[in-house]
C-alpha positions as CSV (number, residue, x, y, z in Angstrom):
1,M,-0.9,12.0,-13.6
2,N,-4.3,12.8,-12.0
3,I,-4.4,13.3,-8.3
4,L,-7.3,11.4,-6.5
5,D,-9.2,12.3,-3.5
6,P,-7.7,9.9,-1.0
7,K,-10.9,9.2,0.8
8,Q,-12.7,8.4,-2.6
9,A,-9.7,6.3,-3.7
10,V,-10.2,3.9,-0.7
11,S,-13.9,3.6,-1.1
12,D,-13.5,0.2,-2.8
13,L,-10.2,-0.9,-1.1
14,E,-11.0,-3.1,2.0
15,G,-9.2,-2.0,5.0
16,W,-7.6,1.2,3.5
17,T,-8.1,4.7,4.9
18,G,-7.4,8.1,3.2
19,G,-5.5,11.0,4.6
20,D,-4.8,14.4,3.2
21,D,-2.5,13.1,0.5
22,F,-2.0,9.4,1.2
23,I,-3.6,6.2,1.7
24,T,-2.8,3.7,4.7
25,K,-3.5,0.3,5.9
26,V,-2.0,-2.0,8.7
27,F,-1.6,-5.7,7.6
28,K,-1.3,-8.4,10.3
29,F,0.0,-11.9,9.5
30,K,0.5,-15.0,11.7
31,D,4.1,-14.4,12.2
32,F,7.3,-12.6,11.2
33,A,8.1,-15.0,8.3
34,E,4.7,-14.4,6.7
35,A,5.0,-10.7,7.0
36,F,8.5,-10.7,5.6
37,G,7.1,-13.0,2.6
38,F,4.4,-10.4,2.0
39,M,7.0,-7.4,1.8
40,S,9.2,-9.5,-0.5
41,Q,6.4,-10.3,-2.9
42,I,5.3,-6.7,-2.8
43,A,8.8,-5.4,-3.2
44,I,8.9,-7.1,-6.7
45,V,5.6,-5.6,-7.8
46,A,6.5,-2.4,-6.6
47,E,9.8,-2.2,-8.3
48,S,8.2,-3.4,-11.6
49,M,5.8,-0.3,-11.2
50,N,8.7,1.9,-10.3
51,H,6.4,2.9,-7.4
52,H,7.6,2.1,-3.9
53,P,5.5,2.1,-0.5
54,E,6.5,3.8,2.6
55,W,6.2,0.8,5.1
56,Y,7.2,-0.3,8.6
57,N,7.3,-3.8,9.9
58,I,7.6,-5.3,13.4
59,Y,7.2,-9.0,13.8
60,N,3.9,-9.8,12.3
61,R,2.6,-6.3,11.3
62,V,3.2,-4.2,8.2
63,D,2.2,-0.7,8.3
64,V,1.9,0.7,4.8
65,T,1.4,4.3,3.4
66,L,1.0,5.0,-0.3
67,T,1.3,8.3,-2.0
68,T,2.9,9.4,-5.2
69,H,5.7,11.8,-4.3
70,D,6.0,13.2,-7.9
71,V,2.6,14.8,-7.4
72,S,2.3,15.1,-3.6
73,G,-1.0,13.0,-3.7
74,V,-2.8,9.8,-4.4
75,T,-2.9,8.5,-8.0
76,E,-4.1,5.3,-9.7
77,K,-0.5,4.0,-9.0
78,D,-1.3,4.1,-5.4
79,V,-4.7,2.3,-5.9
80,I,-3.1,-0.4,-8.2
81,L,-0.5,-1.1,-5.6
82,A,-3.0,-1.2,-2.8
83,R,-5.1,-3.8,-4.7
84,R,-2.1,-5.9,-5.2
85,M,-1.3,-5.7,-1.7
86,N,-4.8,-6.8,-0.6
87,S,-4.5,-9.7,-3.0
88,A,-1.2,-10.7,-1.8
89,A,-2.1,-10.6,1.9
90,G,-5.2,-12.8,1.2
């Protein structure tokens, strides 16, 4: 698994920023039900990929951090999951 430069990895991911070994984004929805629905949809995707986000939810906000713990950095798995999240969030 190749480690990517986080800042390069987010160059085509709308709203994402890169840290030292992670990428992150805050998603905002109209209400809690919409935020929870997003998390439920992504939970199924993440489980199928065996790649799980670090996330935090309060009311209409979902804060997401993606990193590949096996290699302590950002990989294509993170980029793929970030794209799926952007798509699911609309």
